[in-house]
C-alpha positions in Angstrom: 90.0 -82.4 -86.3 90.8 -80.2 -83.2 89.2 -77.2 -84.9 86.0 -79.1 -85.5 85.8 -80.1 -81.8 86.4 -76.5 -80.8 83.7 -75.2 -83.1 81.3 -77.9 -81.7 82.1 -76.9 -78.1 81.6 -73.2 -78.9 78.3 -74.0 -80.6 77.1 -76.0 -77.6 78.2 -73.3 -75.2 76.5 -70.6 -77.2 73.2 -72.6 -77.2 73.6 -73.3 -73.5 74.3 -69.6 -72.9 71.1 -68.6 -74.7 69.1 -71.2 -72.7 70.6 -70.0 -69.4 69.7 -66.4 -70.3 66.1 -67.5 -70.9 66.1 -69.5 -67.6 67.5 -66.5 -65.8 64.8 -64.2 -67.0 62.1 -66.7 -66.0 63.6 -67.3 -62.6 63.9 -63.6 -61.9 60.3 -63.0 -62.8 59.1 -65.9 -60.6 61.2 -64.7 -57.7 60.0 -61.1 -58.1 56.4 -62.2 -58.4 56.7 -64.5 -55.3 58.2 -61.6 -53.3 55.5 -59.2 -54.5 52.7 -61.5 -53.7 51.3 -61.1 -50.2 49.8 -64.6 -50.5 53.1 -66.3 -51.4 54.3 -68.6 -48.7 57.9 -68.5 -47.4 58.5 -71.8 -49.1 57.4 -70.4 -52.5 59.7 -67.5 -52.2 62.5 -69.8 -51.0 62.0 -72.1 -54.0 62.1 -69.2 -56.4 65.3 -67.9 -54.8 66.9 -71.3 -55.1 65.9 -71.6 -58.8 67.4 -68.2 -59.5 70.6 -69.2 -57.7 70.9 -72.4 -59.7 70.5 -70.4 -62.9 73.2 -68.0 -61.9 75.6 -70.9 -61.2 74.8 -72.4 -64.6 75.5 -69.0 -66.2 78.8 -68.8 -64.4 79.8 -72.3 -65.5 78.9 -71.4 -69.1 81.1 -68.3 -69.0 83.9 -70.4 -67.7 83.4 -72.9 -70.5 83.4 -70.1 -73.1 86.7 -68.8 -71.7 88.4 -72.2 -72.3 
C-alpha cells in the first residue's frame, strides 16, 4: 500500500513539475516582453515580475516534494 501511495505522489509531483516548467516559460516571456515594451506601464512589469516569482516558488516547492 505504501508503495502505491509513493508512486501516486511521484506521478503527481512529476505532472506538477511539467506544469510549473510551462508556467515558468510563459511567465519569463511575459516579463521579458513587458520590460522590452516601451509602452508597458510599471504596473504591467510589476505584475509580470510577481507572476514569475510565484512560479519560481512553485518550482522550488515541487523540487522539495520530489526530494521527500
